[in-house]
C-alpha positions as CSV (number, residue, x, y, z in Angstrom):
1,M,124.6,122.7,103.4
2,T,127.9,123.5,105.2
3,E,130.2,120.5,105.8
4,Q,130.7,119.9,109.5
5,P,134.3,119.7,111.0
6,A,133.8,116.0,112.0
7,E,132.7,115.2,108.5
8,R,135.7,116.9,106.9
9,H,138.0,115.1,109.3
10,Q,136.4,111.8,108.6
11,A,136.6,112.3,104.8
12,G,140.3,113.3,105.2
13,A,141.0,110.0,107.0
14,I,140.1,108.0,104.0
15,S,140.7,110.4,101.1
16,A,144.3,109.1,100.6
17,I,142.9,105.5,100.2
18,L,140.2,106.6,97.8
19,G,142.6,108.8,95.9
20,G,145.1,105.9,95.5
21,L,142.3,103.7,94.2
22,R,141.1,106.4,91.8
23,R,144.6,107.0,90.5
24,A,145.3,103.3,90.0
25,P,145.6,102.3,86.3
26,R,142.4,101.0,84.9
27,R,143.9,97.6,84.1
28,V,144.9,97.3,87.8
29,R,141.5,98.3,89.0
30,R,139.8,95.9,86.8
31,G,142.3,93.0,86.8
32,S,143.6,92.8,90.3
33,R,141.0,91.9,92.9
34,D,143.8,92.0,95.6
35,V,144.2,95.8,95.0
36,V,140.5,96.4,95.5
37,E,140.2,94.1,98.5
38,N,143.2,95.7,100.2
39,A,141.7,99.2,99.6
40,V,138.4,98.1,101.0
41,S,140.1,96.6,104.1
42,Q,142.0,99.9,104.7
43,L,138.8,101.9,104.3
44,F,137.0,100.0,107.0
45,D,139.9,100.0,109.3
46,A,140.2,103.8,108.9
47,A,136.4,104.2,109.5
48,V,136.7,102.1,112.7
49,R,139.6,104.1,114.0
50,Q,137.8,107.3,113.3
51,S,134.6,106.1,114.9
52,Q,136.6,105.2,118.1
53,A,138.3,108.6,118.1
54,E,135.0,110.4,117.8
55,T,133.4,108.4,120.7
56,S,136.5,108.7,123.0
57,S,136.8,112.4,123.7
58,G,135.1,114.6,126.2
59,E,132.8,114.1,129.1
60,Y,129.8,111.8,129.2
61,R,126.7,111.5,131.3
62,L,125.7,108.1,132.5
63,D,123.4,107.3,129.6
64,D,126.0,108.4,127.1
65,L,128.7,106.3,128.8
66,A,126.5,103.2,128.7
67,R,125.7,103.7,125.1
68,L,129.3,104.2,124.0
69,A,130.5,101.2,126.0
70,G,127.8,98.9,124.8
71,T,126.3,98.2,128.3
72,T,123.5,99.4,130.6
73,T,123.3,102.1,133.2
74,R,122.4,99.4,135.7
75,N,125.6,97.5,135.0
76,I,127.6,100.7,135.4
77,R,126.1,101.3,138.8
78,V,126.9,97.7,139.8
79,Y,130.5,98.1,138.7
80,R,130.8,101.3,140.7
81,D,129.4,99.6,143.8
82,R,131.8,96.7,143.4
83,G,134.8,99.0,143.1
84,L,135.5,98.3,139.4
85,L,134.8,101.8,138.2
86,H,136.1,105.0,139.8
87,P,133.6,107.6,140.9
88,P,132.5,110.2,138.4
89,L,133.1,114.0,138.6
90,R,130.2,115.7,140.3
91,V,129.0,119.0,138.8
92,G,126.1,120.0,141.0
93,R,123.7,117.0,140.7
94,I,125.2,115.8,137.4
95,A,127.7,112.9,137.3
96,L,130.2,113.3,134.5
97,F,132.4,110.5,133.3
98,N,135.5,110.9,131.1
99,D,137.6,108.9,128.7
100,T,139.3,107.0,131.5
101,H,135.9,105.7,132.6
102,L,135.0,104.7,129.1
103,T,138.3,102.8,128.5
104,R,138.0,101.0,131.8
105,L,134.4,100.2,131.2
106,R,135.2,98.6,127.8
107,L,137.9,96.5,129.5
108,I,135.4,95.4,132.2
109,T,132.8,94.4,129.5
110,S,135.5,92.6,127.5
111,M,136.6,90.5,130.4
112,L,133.1,89.7,131.6
113,D,132.3,88.6,128.0
114,R,135.3,86.3,128.1
115,G,133.7,84.5,131.1
116,Y,135.6,86.1,134.0
117,N,133.5,86.9,137.1
118,I,133.5,90.3,138.8
119,S,136.0,89.2,141.5
120,H,138.5,88.1,138.8
121,V,138.0,91.3,136.9
122,H,138.7,93.3,140.0
123,E,141.9,91.4,140.6
124,M,143.1,91.8,137.1
125,L,142.3,95.5,136.8
126,S,144.2,96.0,140.0
127,A,147.1,94.2,138.6
128,W,146.9,96.2,135.4
129,E,146.9,99.5,137.4
130,Q,150.0,98.3,139.1
131,G,151.8,98.1,135.8
132,K,151.5,94.4,135.0
133,D,150.9,93.6,131.3
134,L,147.5,92.0,130.7
135,G,147.5,92.8,127.0
136,D,148.9,89.4,126.0
137,V,146.3,87.6,128.1
138,L,143.2,89.6,127.5
139,G,143.7,91.3,124.2
140,L,142.9,94.6,125.8
141,E,144.2,96.7,122.9
142,N,141.5,95.3,120.6
143,A,138.9,95.7,123.4
144,I,139.7,99.4,123.5
145,A,140.4,100.4,119.9
146,G,138.8,97.7,117.9
147,T,139.5,96.9,114.2
148,W,137.4,96.1,111.2
149,A,138.3,92.5,110.9
150,A,137.0,90.4,113.8
151,E,140.1,88.2,113.6
152,K,143.5,88.9,112.2
153,P,145.5,85.9,110.9
154,Q,148.5,84.8,112.9
155,S,151.6,83.3,111.3
156,M,153.9,80.9,113.1
157,P,156.4,78.1,112.4
158,L,154.6,75.0,111.0
159,A,155.9,72.9,113.9
160,E,154.4,75.3,116.4
161,A,151.0,75.2,114.7
162,A,151.1,71.4,114.6
163,K,151.9,71.4,118.4
164,L,149.1,73.8,119.0
165,I,146.5,71.5,117.4
166,D,148.2,68.4,118.8
167,D,146.3,66.2,116.4
168,E,147.6,65.4,113.0
169,K,144.3,64.4,111.5
170,A,142.5,67.4,112.9
171,F,145.4,69.7,111.6
172,D,144.9,68.3,108.1
173,R,141.2,68.9,108.3
174,M,141.7,72.5,109.4
175,V,144.1,73.0,106.5
176,G,141.4,71.6,104.1
177,L,138.8,74.0,105.6
178,N,141.2,77.0,105.2
179,L,141.3,77.5,109.0
180,I,145.0,77.1,108.7
181,R,147.2,77.9,105.6
182,V,150.5,76.2,105.1
183,D,153.3,77.8,103.1
184,G,156.6,75.8,103.4
185,D,157.7,75.9,107.0
186,T,155.2,78.6,107.9
187,A,151.6,78.1,109.0
188,T,149.0,80.9,109.1
189,V,146.1,80.5,111.5
190,M,143.2,82.2,109.8
191,R,140.8,82.0,112.7
192,P,142.9,82.4,115.9
193,K,139.8,82.9,118.2
194,L,138.1,79.9,116.9
195,L,141.1,77.7,117.4
196,E,141.6,79.1,120.9
197,A,138.0,78.2,121.7
198,F,138.7,74.7,120.3
199,R,141.7,74.4,122.6
200,E,139.7,75.4,125.7
201,I,136.8,73.1,125.0
202,R,139.1,70.2,124.3
203,E,140.2,70.4,127.9
204,Y,136.8,69.0,128.8
205,G,137.4,65.9,126.8
206,V,135.7,67.0,123.5
207,T,137.7,65.7,120.6
208,A,139.1,68.0,117.9
209,D,137.2,66.0,115.2
210,K,133.9,66.6,117.1
211,L,134.6,70.4,117.3
212,I,135.5,70.6,113.6
213,D,132.3,68.7,112.8
214,I,130.3,71.3,114.8
215,H,132.1,74.1,112.9
216,V,131.3,72.5,109.6
217,A,127.6,72.1,110.5
218,V,127.2,75.6,112.0
219,L,129.1,77.6,109.4
220,P,126.4,77.4,106.6
221,L,123.8,78.5,109.1
222,V,125.9,81.5,110.2
223,D,126.4,82.4,106.5
224,Q,122.7,82.4,106.0
225,I,122.2,84.8,108.9
226,S,125.0,87.0,107.6
227,T,123.4,87.1,104.1
228,I,120.1,88.2,105.6
229,L,121.7,90.9,107.6
230,V,124.1,92.2,104.9
231,Q,121.3,92.3,102.4
232,A,119.6,95.0,104.5
233,G,122.8,97.1,104.4
234,A,123.3,96.4,100.7
235,E,120.0,98.0,99.8
236,Q,121.3,101.3,101.3
237,V,124.6,101.0,99.5
238,Q,123.0,100.4,96.2
239,D,121.1,103.7,96.5
240,I,124.5,105.5,96.9
241,I,127.0,103.6,94.8
242,K,125.5,102.4,91.5
243,P,127.3,99.9,89.2
244,G,129.0,101.7,86.3
245,A,128.7,105.1,87.9
246,S,131.6,107.2,89.4
247,L,132.2,107.1,93.1
248,P,130.5,109.8,95.2
249,D,132.7,112.4,96.9
250,D,134.9,111.4,99.8
251,T,132.6,112.7,102.5
252,E,129.7,110.6,101.2
253,V,131.8,107.5,100.9
254,A,133.1,108.1,104.5
255,E,129.5,108.4,105.8
256,L,128.6,105.2,103.9
257,I,131.6,103.3,105.4
258,T,130.8,104.5,108.9
259,M,127.2,103.4,108.5
260,L,128.3,99.9,107.5
261,V,130.8,99.7,110.4
262,R,128.1,100.6,112.8
263,F,125.7,98.2,111.1
264,R,128.3,95.4,111.5
265,T,128.7,96.3,115.2
266,Q,125.0,96.3,116.0
267,A,124.2,93.2,113.9
268,V,126.9,91.2,115.7
269,A,125.6,92.4,119.1
270,T,122.0,91.6,118.2
271,V,122.8,88.1,116.9
272,A,125.1,87.4,119.8
273,A,122.5,88.4,122.3
274,T,119.8,86.3,120.5
275,L,122.1,83.3,120.2
276,A,123.1,83.5,123.8
277,T,119.5,83.6,124.9
278,S,118.7,80.6,122.7
279,I,121.7,78.6,124.0
280,E,120.8,79.5,127.6
281,S,117.2,78.3,127.1
282,T,118.4,75.1,125.4
283,I,121.0,74.3,128.1
284,E,118.4,74.9,130.8
285,G,115.9,72.6,129.0
286,L,118.6,69.9,128.6
287,V,119.7,70.0,132.2
288,S,116.1,70.1,133.4
289,H,115.4,67.0,131.3
290,M,118.5,65.2,132.7
291,L,117.6,66.0,136.3
292,A,114.0,64.9,135.7
293,D,115.1,61.6,134.4
294,F,117.5,61.2,137.4
295,I,114.8,62.0,139.9
296,E,112.4,59.6,138.2
297,Q,114.9,56.8,138.2
298,A,115.8,57.4,141.8
299,A,112.2,57.3,142.8
300,E,111.4,53.9,141.1
301,P,112.9,51.6,143.8
302,E,110.9,53.3,146.5
303,E,107.7,52.7,144.6
304,G,108.6,49.0,144.3
């Protein structure tokens, strides 16, 4: 079968990484886990960049645009009606969207996912179009391009990290849980998004210790979900890469890496949607129970 241009391009994007790993001395390949882990990280980053490049060129119909942006056609129509998305190009009765629409749609989705409402998104996009830098506030670069690792560690002076946590006992617990690593006068925050979520929730009076307790309780359950999901992907990998056998050619490895990247994306989206639905239902039940108790208590004096 003739190799397609996209497949050749994709293989070329990771050939250098695979080549370096193949050329590494045997003692390095076997004895240095860091070498292998670094190569794997580079492979997945290359696959993600390639995937983004392949899905960000050309013109798209409405259904394709929704699929690439991870949203629905109904949402896109709402965004257009609210002035968030520019009108498409009309070719006869066909509406065609381009890369600008796709990028903007990804930004809209990212901001809505962060809790902003449509009015806020409209204001911020307008500011962005006027040349103001929203990247530091919203992490727009990651929203557009994406990377393999969900979170990249952030290093800062130890004093700055301590001030960020603002709780000596909680800081020590985070170090013990490897959420923060300390090396001399430098601290590396391993889970920046998690700590940012902690900071926001603490503004409502929830203590850092309570949030850490929740993290400790939830993490094993999340790991169980991850194990179940990854096992499904591992079965496919084992059919292609067998222990003790030589690596397949670059194109086949590239296809495998791309499959796992897409598997990760869809698994996260599915679990996030399921978890959100469960949390919404639980919150509604809790609030309903609280209101029912309040109404019942308020009605008791009238009955007396």
